[in-house]
C-alpha positions in Angstrom: 85.9 -50.9 -5.5 87.7 -54.7 -6.4 88.1 -54.2 -9.7 89.4 -51.0 -9.7 91.7 -51.3 -7.6 93.2 -54.5 -9.4 93.6 -52.4 -12.7 95.1 -49.0 -11.1 98.1 -51.4 -10.0 98.5 -52.9 -13.7 99.8 -48.3 -14.2 103.2 -50.7 -15.8 104.4 -51.1 -19.0 103.0 -53.7 -20.9 106.7 -55.4 -21.6 110.2 -55.2 -20.3 112.7 -56.1 -21.9 115.7 -57.4 -19.9 118.4 -58.6 -22.4 119.0 -61.4 -25.5 116.4 -64.8 -24.7 118.6 -67.7 -23.3 120.2 -69.4 -25.4 119.8 -73.1 -25.9 121.4 -75.8 -22.9 122.6 -79.0 -24.7 120.5 -80.9 -26.2 118.4 -83.1 -23.1 119.8 -86.6 -24.6 123.4 -85.7 -25.7 124.5 -88.8 -24.1 124.4 -86.4 -20.3 128.0 -84.5 -21.9 129.9 -87.1 -23.7 131.6 -86.8 -26.9 131.1 -87.7 -29.7 133.6 -90.8 -29.3 132.1 -92.4 -25.7 128.7 -91.9 -27.6 131.0 -94.6 -29.2 130.3 -97.3 -27.2 126.6 -96.6 -25.7 127.9 -98.5 -22.0 129.3 -95.0 -21.3 125.9 -93.5 -21.0 124.9 -92.4 -17.7 120.8 -93.9 -17.3 119.6 -92.7 -14.7 120.5 -89.2 -15.6 119.1 -90.3 -19.1 116.0 -90.9 -18.5 115.8 -88.1 -15.8 115.9 -85.4 -19.3 114.5 -86.8 -20.9 110.8 -85.2 -22.1 109.5 -88.0 -23.9 110.0 -89.8 -20.3 106.8 -90.0 -18.2 106.6 -87.8 -14.9 105.5 -90.9 -12.0 108.6 -92.8 -14.0 110.6 -89.3 -13.3 109.0 -89.2 -10.0 110.0 -93.0 -9.3 114.2 -92.1 -10.5 114.2 -89.0 -7.7 112.6 -90.7 -4.6 114.1 -93.6 -4.7 118.3 -92.6 -4.9 119.6 -96.2 -6.7 116.6 -98.3 -7.5 114.1 -97.9 -10.2 116.1 -98.9 -12.7 116.2 -102.6 -13.3 118.6 -104.3 -15.3 119.8 -102.5 -18.2 120.0 -104.6 -21.6 122.3 -104.1 -24.0 122.1 -105.7 -27.8 121.3 -104.0 -31.5 117.3 -103.5 -31.9 118.2 -100.6 -35.0 120.3 -103.8 -36.9 123.3 -101.1 -37.2 125.0 -103.4 -35.6 126.4 -101.2 -33.0 124.3 -102.2 -29.0 120.9 -100.1 -28.0 120.3 -99.9 -24.3 117.0 -101.3 -23.1 116.4 -99.2 -19.5 113.4 -100.7 -17.9 111.8 -99.4 -14.7 111.2 -100.4 -11.7 108.6 -99.5 -9.2 109.8 -100.9 -6.9 106.1 -102.5 -5.2 105.2 -105.9 -6.1 103.8 -104.5 -9.9 107.2 -105.2 -10.9 108.2 -103.0 -14.1 106.4 -99.9 -14.8 107.9 -98.4 -17.8 110.6 -99.1 -20.8 111.8 -97.5 -23.2 115.6 -98.0 -25.4 118.1 -95.9 -27.1 120.1 -95.8 -29.5 122.7 -93.4 -30.4 122.2 -92.3 -34.3 123.3 -89.5 -36.0 126.0 -89.3 -33.5 122.5 -88.4 -30.7 121.2 -90.5 -28.3 117.9 -91.1 -29.4 114.7 -92.9 -28.1 114.0 -95.4 -30.3 111.1 -97.0 -28.6 108.7 -97.2 -25.0 106.4 -99.2 -23.1 104.5 -98.1 -19.8 102.4 -101.2 -17.7 101.9 -103.1 -15.8 102.7 -106.3 -14.7 105.3 -106.3 -17.5 108.6 -107.7 -18.2 110.7 -107.2 -21.3 113.9 -108.6 -23.8 115.7 -108.8 -26.6 114.8 -111.9 -28.8 116.4 -111.9 -32.1 117.1 -108.8 -32.2 113.1 -107.2 -31.9 111.9 -105.9 -28.5 109.6 -108.2 -27.1 106.9 -106.9 -24.3 105.4 -109.9 -22.3 102.2 -108.8 -20.5 100.5 -110.4 -17.4 96.5 -111.5 -18.0 94.6 -111.6 -15.4 91.2 -113.5 -14.9 88.9 -112.1 -13.2 89.0 -114.4 -10.2 93.6 -114.5 -10.4 95.0 -113.5 -7.9 98.6 -111.1 -8.8 100.4 -113.4 -8.2 100.2 -115.7 -10.9 97.9 -114.2 -13.8 95.9 -116.8 -17.1 98.8 -115.8 -19.1 100.6 -113.7 -21.3 100.4 -111.7 -24.0 103.5 -111.1 -26.2 104.3 -107.9 -28.4 106.8 -107.8 -30.2 108.8 -104.5 -32.0 110.5 -104.6 -34.2 113.1 -101.1 -36.6 111.2 -99.6 -39.7 114.3 -97.6 -39.9 113.3 -94.5 -37.3 112.1 -96.3 -34.4 110.8 -99.9 -32.5 106.5 -100.8 -33.9 104.8 -103.5 -33.4 104.9 -106.0 -35.6 
């Protein structure tokens, strides 16, 4: 009887016509509405807004950025990591807890648009730029290491391959 009642409520048309589909909005990484002449200086980009609009940024990173207001973004590093003699930006995201960084993203202006060219997510790591390459310094803990004092660090180097940063 429940099934019959449920099916009885489905007698309407299978298709509703409501007009044209909405046109797609601007590219979420169009540098937050900046004009092309403003893109010439990546220092003008609102990094928090860029991360929140970027579909390539994980939901956990976005939740951290939304929850903590002004926190979450560590000091960005402006350096040429794409070899085009223009600054790109490496954006570390801090969890706010003892784990330190939770993610790092790199953005570059390519073909007049802001593009994510690198991302790394993890715990207990740092990032830096050396000789035009991004280095991720990952803590390596032994079985008896306290959180403050990892036994060693693993340095992973990422360099430009023409379209993104890849591990060497």
